[in-house]
C-alpha positions as CSV (number, residue, x, y, z in Angstrom):
1,M,0.0,0.0,0.0
2,L,1.0,3.6,-0.6
3,S,2.4,5.3,2.5
4,D,-0.1,7.3,4.7
5,E,2.2,10.3,4.5
6,L,2.1,10.6,0.7
7,K,-1.0,12.8,0.4
8,H,0.4,15.2,3.0
9,H,3.8,15.1,1.2
10,L,2.1,16.0,-2.1
11,K,0.2,18.9,-0.6
12,Q,3.4,20.1,1.1
13,L,5.4,20.1,-2.2
14,A,2.5,21.7,-4.1
15,G,2.3,24.5,-1.6
16,E,-0.5,27.0,-1.0
17,G,-2.2,29.1,-3.7
18,N,-3.9,28.6,-7.0
19,D,-0.9,28.7,-9.3
20,P,-1.0,25.8,-11.8
21,L,1.0,22.6,-11.4
22,A,2.3,20.2,-14.0
23,V,3.0,16.5,-14.2
24,A,5.4,14.8,-16.7
25,F,2.9,12.3,-18.0
26,S,3.7,9.3,-20.2
27,G,0.5,7.2,-19.5
28,G,2.7,4.6,-17.7
29,G,1.9,3.2,-14.3
30,D,4.0,5.6,-12.3
31,S,2.9,8.9,-13.9
32,T,-0.7,7.7,-14.0
33,A,-0.7,7.1,-10.2
34,L,1.1,10.4,-9.6
35,L,-1.3,12.5,-11.7
36,H,-4.4,10.9,-10.0
37,L,-2.8,11.4,-6.5
38,L,-2.0,15.0,-7.2
39,I,-5.4,15.9,-8.6
40,D,-7.0,14.1,-5.6
41,A,-4.7,16.0,-3.1
42,E,-5.7,19.3,-4.8
43,K,-9.4,18.5,-4.9
44,G,-11.5,21.5,-3.9
45,Q,-8.8,24.0,-4.9
46,A,-9.2,26.3,-7.9
47,R,-6.0,25.0,-9.3
48,D,-5.2,23.7,-12.8
49,V,-3.1,20.5,-13.0
50,Y,-1.5,20.1,-16.5
51,A,-0.4,16.8,-17.9
52,F,2.6,17.3,-20.2
53,I,2.8,14.4,-22.7
54,V,5.9,14.4,-24.9
55,D,5.7,12.7,-28.3
56,H,9.4,12.0,-29.0
57,K,8.5,10.8,-32.6
58,L,11.2,8.1,-32.3
59,R,9.0,5.1,-33.2
60,R,5.9,4.5,-35.3
61,G,2.6,4.9,-33.4
62,S,4.0,7.4,-30.9
63,G,1.4,9.9,-31.8
64,V,-1.4,7.5,-31.2
65,E,0.1,6.6,-27.8
66,A,0.3,10.3,-26.9
67,K,-3.3,10.9,-27.9
68,L,-4.4,7.9,-25.7
69,A,-2.4,9.3,-22.7
70,A,-4.0,12.8,-23.3
71,D,-7.5,11.2,-23.2
72,R,-6.8,9.4,-20.0
73,A,-5.3,12.5,-18.4
74,K,-8.4,14.4,-19.3
75,E,-10.6,11.7,-17.8
76,M,-8.7,12.2,-14.5
77,G,-9.4,15.9,-14.5
78,A,-6.1,17.2,-15.8
79,R,-5.4,19.6,-18.6
80,P,-3.5,17.5,-21.1
81,L,-0.9,19.0,-23.5
82,I,0.9,17.0,-26.2
83,L,4.4,18.4,-26.9
84,K,6.1,17.2,-30.0
85,W,9.9,16.8,-30.4
86,I,10.9,17.9,-33.9
87,H,14.2,16.4,-34.9
88,D,16.3,15.0,-37.7
89,N,16.3,11.3,-36.6
90,P,19.4,11.3,-34.4
91,T,21.4,8.0,-34.5
92,T,23.9,8.7,-31.6
93,G,23.2,9.7,-28.0
94,V,19.5,9.4,-28.7
95,Q,18.4,8.8,-25.1
96,E,20.3,11.9,-23.8
97,K,19.1,14.1,-26.7
98,A,15.6,12.9,-26.0
99,R,15.9,13.7,-22.3
100,I,17.1,17.2,-22.9
101,A,14.5,17.8,-25.6
102,R,11.8,16.5,-23.3
103,Y,12.6,18.7,-20.4
104,G,13.2,21.6,-22.8
105,L,9.6,21.3,-24.2
106,M,8.2,20.9,-20.7
107,G,10.2,23.9,-19.4
108,E,9.0,26.1,-22.2
109,S,5.4,25.1,-21.5
110,C,5.8,25.7,-17.8
111,R,6.9,29.3,-18.5
112,R,4.1,29.7,-20.9
113,F,1.5,28.8,-18.3
114,G,3.2,30.4,-15.3
115,I,4.1,27.0,-13.8
116,T,7.0,26.8,-11.4
117,K,6.6,23.2,-10.1
118,L,6.9,20.1,-12.4
119,F,6.1,16.7,-10.8
120,V,7.9,13.6,-12.0
121,G,7.0,10.0,-11.2
122,H,10.4,8.4,-10.3
123,N,9.7,5.7,-7.7
124,R,11.6,3.7,-5.0
125,G,12.8,1.2,-7.6
126,D,14.2,3.9,-9.9
127,Q,16.1,5.2,-6.9
128,L,17.6,1.8,-5.9
129,E,18.5,1.0,-9.5
130,T,20.2,4.4,-10.1
131,V,22.3,4.1,-6.9
132,L,23.3,0.5,-7.5
133,M,24.3,1.2,-11.1
134,R,26.4,4.2,-10.0
135,H,27.9,2.2,-7.1
136,R,29.0,-0.5,-9.6
137,K,30.6,2.1,-11.7
138,N,32.6,3.5,-8.7
139,S,30.7,6.8,-8.7
140,G,31.7,9.4,-6.1
141,W,29.4,10.1,-3.1
142,R,27.6,12.9,-4.9
143,G,26.3,10.4,-7.5
144,L,25.5,7.9,-4.8
145,A,23.1,10.4,-3.2
146,G,20.9,9.3,-6.0
147,I,17.7,11.0,-7.3
148,Q,16.7,14.0,-5.3
149,T,13.1,14.8,-4.2
150,H,13.5,18.5,-5.0
151,T,15.8,20.0,-7.6
152,R,15.8,23.4,-9.1
153,A,16.5,23.8,-12.8
154,P,18.4,20.4,-13.1
155,I,18.8,21.0,-16.8
156,W,20.1,24.4,-17.7
157,P,18.8,26.7,-19.1
158,Q,15.8,24.6,-20.3
159,L,14.3,24.3,-16.7
160,R,15.4,27.7,-15.5
161,G,13.0,28.9,-12.7
162,I,11.3,25.5,-12.4
163,S,11.5,23.1,-9.5
164,V,11.4,19.4,-10.4
165,L,9.6,17.4,-7.6
166,R,9.6,13.7,-7.2
167,P,7.2,12.7,-4.4
168,L,7.1,9.0,-5.1
169,L,10.7,8.1,-4.2
170,N,9.6,6.1,-1.2
171,E,6.8,4.3,-3.0
172,S,7.3,0.9,-4.7
173,R,6.5,0.3,-8.4
174,E,4.2,-2.6,-7.3
175,D,2.2,-0.4,-4.9
176,L,1.7,2.3,-7.5
177,R,0.2,-0.3,-9.9
178,T,-2.0,-1.7,-7.1
179,Y,-3.2,1.9,-6.6
180,N,-4.1,2.2,-10.3
181,Q,-6.0,-1.0,-10.2
182,Q,-7.9,0.0,-7.1
183,K,-8.9,3.3,-8.7
184,G,-9.8,1.7,-12.0
185,L,-7.0,3.6,-13.9
186,D,-5.7,2.3,-17.2
187,Y,-2.1,2.6,-18.0
188,I,0.5,1.4,-20.4
189,D,3.9,-0.1,-19.4
190,D,6.7,0.1,-22.0
191,P,7.6,-3.4,-23.2
192,M,11.3,-2.3,-23.1
193,N,11.0,-2.4,-19.3
194,E,11.4,-6.2,-19.6
195,H,14.3,-6.1,-22.0
196,L,17.4,-7.5,-20.3
197,G,19.6,-5.9,-22.9
198,H,19.3,-2.7,-20.9
199,E,21.5,-2.1,-17.9
200,R,18.7,-0.7,-15.8
201,I,16.5,-3.7,-16.4
202,R,19.4,-6.1,-15.5
203,T,20.0,-4.1,-12.3
204,R,16.2,-4.3,-11.5
205,Q,16.4,-8.1,-11.9
206,D,19.4,-8.3,-9.6
207,L,17.5,-6.4,-6.9
208,K,14.6,-8.9,-7.2
209,D,17.0,-11.9,-7.0
210,D,19.0,-10.7,-4.0
211,A,17.0,-9.0,-1.3
212,S,20.2,-8.1,0.6
213,L,21.2,-5.8,-2.2
214,I,18.2,-3.6,-1.4
215,D,19.3,-2.9,2.2
216,T,22.9,-2.4,1.1
217,T,21.9,0.1,-1.6
218,I,19.6,2.0,0.8
219,D,22.5,2.4,3.3
220,I,24.8,3.6,0.5
221,Q,22.3,6.2,-0.6
222,Q,21.5,7.4,2.9
223,Q,25.1,7.9,3.9
224,A,25.8,9.8,0.6
225,Q,22.6,11.9,1.1
226,D,23.6,12.9,4.6
227,K,27.1,13.9,3.3
228,L,25.5,15.9,0.5
229,V,23.3,18.0,2.8
230,A,26.3,18.7,5.1
231,E,28.4,19.6,2.0
232,N,25.9,22.0,0.7
233,D,25.7,23.8,4.0
234,R,29.5,24.1,4.1
235,I,29.6,25.5,0.5
236,R,27.0,28.1,1.4
237,E,29.2,29.3,4.3
238,F,32.3,29.4,2.1
239,L,30.5,31.4,-0.6
240,T,29.2,33.9,2.0
241,A,32.7,34.3,3.5
242,H,35.0,34.2,0.5
243,V,33.2,34.8,-2.8
244,D,32.0,38.1,-4.4
245,I,29.6,37.7,-7.3
246,Y,29.3,40.6,-9.8
247,G,26.2,41.7,-11.8
248,W,28.2,41.8,-15.0
249,G,28.7,38.0,-14.9
250,G,31.9,37.2,-13.0
251,A,33.1,36.2,-9.5
252,W,36.0,36.9,-7.3
253,L,37.5,34.3,-4.9
254,T,39.4,36.1,-2.2
255,P,43.0,35.3,-1.3
256,E,41.6,33.9,2.0
257,G,39.2,31.6,0.1
258,L,42.0,30.4,-2.2
259,A,44.1,29.6,0.8
260,Q,41.4,27.3,2.3
261,D,41.6,23.5,2.2
262,Q,42.2,22.5,-1.5
263,E,39.2,20.1,-1.6
264,E,36.9,22.7,-0.2
265,T,38.1,25.3,-2.8
266,L,37.7,22.7,-5.5
267,D,34.1,22.0,-4.5
268,V,33.1,25.7,-4.6
269,L,34.9,26.3,-8.0
270,R,33.2,23.2,-9.5
271,L,29.8,24.9,-8.8
272,L,30.9,28.4,-9.7
273,I,32.4,27.7,-13.1
274,P,29.2,26.5,-14.9
275,C,27.3,29.3,-13.3
276,I,29.7,31.8,-14.8
277,S,30.1,30.1,-18.2
278,G,26.5,29.2,-18.6
279,S,27.4,25.7,-19.6
280,S,25.3,22.7,-18.7
281,G,27.9,20.4,-17.1
282,F,30.6,20.5,-14.4
283,P,34.3,20.8,-15.2
284,P,36.4,17.6,-14.8
285,R,37.4,17.3,-11.2
286,D,41.0,16.1,-12.1
287,R,41.7,19.1,-14.3
288,L,40.3,21.5,-11.8
289,H,42.5,19.9,-9.2
290,Q,45.6,20.6,-11.4
291,H,44.6,24.2,-11.9
292,I,44.2,24.9,-8.2
293,R,47.6,23.4,-7.5
294,S,49.2,25.5,-10.2
295,L,47.5,28.7,-8.8
296,K,48.6,28.0,-5.3
297,A,52.1,27.3,-6.6
298,G,52.2,30.9,-8.0
299,F,51.3,30.2,-11.7
300,T,49.8,33.5,-12.8
301,A,48.8,33.0,-16.4
302,G,45.1,32.6,-17.2
303,M,43.6,29.1,-17.4
304,T,40.5,28.0,-19.4
305,L,38.2,25.4,-18.0
306,G,34.5,24.5,-18.6
307,G,33.9,27.7,-20.7
308,A,35.3,30.0,-18.1
309,R,38.7,31.8,-17.6
310,L,40.4,31.5,-14.2
311,L,42.7,34.5,-13.7
312,S,45.1,35.0,-10.8
313,R,44.6,38.5,-9.4
314,E,46.1,40.0,-6.3
315,K,46.6,36.5,-4.8
316,G,42.9,35.8,-5.3
317,L,41.1,34.3,-8.3
318,L,38.9,36.2,-10.9
319,I,36.5,33.9,-12.8
320,V,35.0,35.2,-16.0
321,R,33.4,33.9,-19.2
322,D,35.9,32.5,-21.8
323,A,35.7,35.1,-24.6
324,G,36.6,32.5,-27.3
325,M,33.4,30.6,-26.5
326,V,31.3,33.8,-27.1
327,L,33.2,35.5,-29.9
328,G,34.4,32.4,-31.7
329,R,37.8,30.7,-31.8
330,H,39.4,28.1,-34.2
331,Q,36.6,25.7,-35.0
332,K,34.2,27.3,-32.6
333,P,31.8,29.7,-34.2
334,P,30.6,32.8,-32.4
335,L,27.3,32.9,-30.6
336,D,24.4,33.7,-32.9
337,P,22.6,37.0,-32.2
338,L,19.5,36.5,-30.0
339,K,16.3,38.2,-31.3
340,L,14.1,39.5,-28.5
341,K,10.4,39.8,-28.6
342,P,9.1,42.9,-26.7
343,N,8.3,42.2,-23.0
344,E,9.3,38.5,-23.3
345,P,12.4,37.6,-21.2
346,A,14.9,35.4,-22.8
347,V,18.2,33.7,-21.7
348,W,21.4,34.6,-23.5
349,D,24.5,32.4,-23.3
350,G,23.0,30.6,-20.3
351,R,24.2,33.5,-18.2
352,F,21.8,36.4,-18.4
353,Q,18.1,37.0,-18.6
354,L,17.4,39.9,-21.0
355,E,14.2,41.8,-21.7
356,T,13.2,44.9,-23.7
357,T,10.0,46.9,-24.4
358,Q,11.3,47.8,-27.8
359,P,10.8,46.0,-31.2
360,D,13.6,44.8,-33.5
361,I,16.2,44.3,-30.8
362,T,18.8,41.6,-30.9
363,V,21.4,40.7,-28.2
364,R,25.1,40.3,-29.0
365,A,28.3,40.3,-27.1
366,L,30.0,43.7,-26.8
367,G,33.0,42.3,-28.6
368,A,30.9,41.3,-31.5
369,C,29.5,44.8,-32.2
370,E,31.1,46.8,-35.0
371,H,30.0,50.1,-33.5
372,R,32.4,51.1,-30.8
373,P,31.5,52.8,-27.5
374,D,32.1,56.5,-27.2
375,K,34.6,58.0,-24.8
376,D,32.2,58.3,-21.8
377,T,31.0,54.8,-22.2
378,K,34.5,53.4,-22.5
379,K,35.3,55.2,-19.2
380,A,32.3,53.6,-17.5
381,L,33.2,50.2,-18.9
382,K,36.5,50.2,-17.0
383,A,34.6,49.1,-14.0
384,I,34.3,45.7,-15.7
385,P,37.6,43.8,-16.0
386,L,39.0,43.8,-19.5
387,S,39.0,40.0,-19.6
388,A,35.2,40.0,-19.2
389,R,34.3,43.2,-21.0
390,K,33.9,41.8,-24.5
391,T,31.6,39.0,-23.3
392,I,28.9,41.1,-21.7
393,P,25.6,41.3,-23.5
394,V,24.4,44.4,-25.3
395,F,21.1,45.4,-26.9
396,C,21.5,46.1,-30.6
397,V,19.6,47.3,-33.6
398,G,21.4,45.6,-36.5
399,D,25.1,45.8,-35.7
400,E,24.9,48.9,-33.6
401,H,24.4,48.8,-29.9
402,V,21.6,50.9,-28.4
403,N,22.1,49.9,-24.7
404,I,24.9,48.4,-22.7
405,P,23.5,46.8,-19.5
406,F,25.3,47.6,-16.2
407,I,26.3,51.0,-17.8
408,D,23.2,52.5,-19.5
409,K,20.3,52.4,-17.0
410,S,16.9,52.3,-18.8
411,P,13.5,50.8,-18.0
412,D,13.3,49.7,-21.7
413,F,16.3,47.4,-21.4
414,Q,16.7,45.0,-18.5
415,A,19.5,42.5,-17.9
416,Q,20.0,40.2,-14.9
417,S,22.9,37.9,-14.2
418,L,21.8,34.3,-13.4
419,I,24.9,33.3,-11.4
420,S,23.2,33.5,-8.0
421,E,20.0,31.9,-9.1
422,R,21.8,28.9,-10.6
423,L,24.1,28.6,-7.5
424,N,20.9,28.5,-5.3
425,G,19.6,25.8,-7.6
426,F,22.7,23.6,-7.1
427,L,22.3,24.1,-3.4
428,S,18.5,23.8,-3.2
429,P,16.8,21.8,-0.6
430,K,16.8,18.1,-1.3
């Protein structure tokens, strides 16, 4: 049976108010139970619950399956929305590309309808399988903490501003299907879930065959989770004491911060670098280790890592965007101009949210503009380090800039660095 605390847990995650909620809905056993449970928990509230159904268009008949899922979601009282992935039939990395596309489509729909909470149906079995697979691959303790109940923007920038919530991590796959049967809910289970050619399915079978593996895996996950919570608290304290974050998109690690324990400094930089570069992943731990050792040994030349530049300055460390990734370098083309729609915020380079009230505005990097700033603007720009200056966004008409954020203050042109928001997402409650 499902736990007695589940309904309370769902209401707690959903929060107060009438703002809409969304469920990632496939029509399978887990998401069917989740959608029904959430609608039931919100009964009596003037609150829409959307069912986002992604048609990946990777196999024949996927459109029919999506329509069936939409019909069933509507019967439960949800507002179904079919989202179609338009692609060129990828042949490599299909699962990862599909995952990013899926969350991108759902993130876009969340913003469209003012949704900030997306519920996903991962269950207890998914958690055990994930942790055991990672353990067998000698994952570090961060990976062994497993799937988190609450993450903010886990895929960047597709899920920016959205919390992904997984309330079923303590519920078994079997209990969720029993719930569906008791409530008379039809669902479809993917036949690939029984295919032993997949690592996850083999791991699932191992857990069925050896009950002792379950207790061992639970212990591994709990120990790693406890360490993750303590680590996040420690990183918050370090950031407050030793890191300054600048609105133009950079950060300064003080000499005192750089002099701290090397592993502690590494953990902080590993989070800071993708926030400053706007990239989706973390820099390799071994390369970051080498860079920190070099810096502490007095190496002063700049280093490039994870789309960011690490520059030794006054015995501290300045971290800025790597200009080559923005303006182009070797085989790397420059960023395409971003065309803005009036009064519609957009994310540029994964680093800034930009908005304008004006039509026909594009966003480029300052270093990509042909029109050069006048004398007064150049003087004002000196407040931004030279290494970062060319990578800041500017509002343009054609090739000429009409507004430089952080220098030209205007209600018609707004720019916000996303460093702090993303850092908070990494350190969000779990």
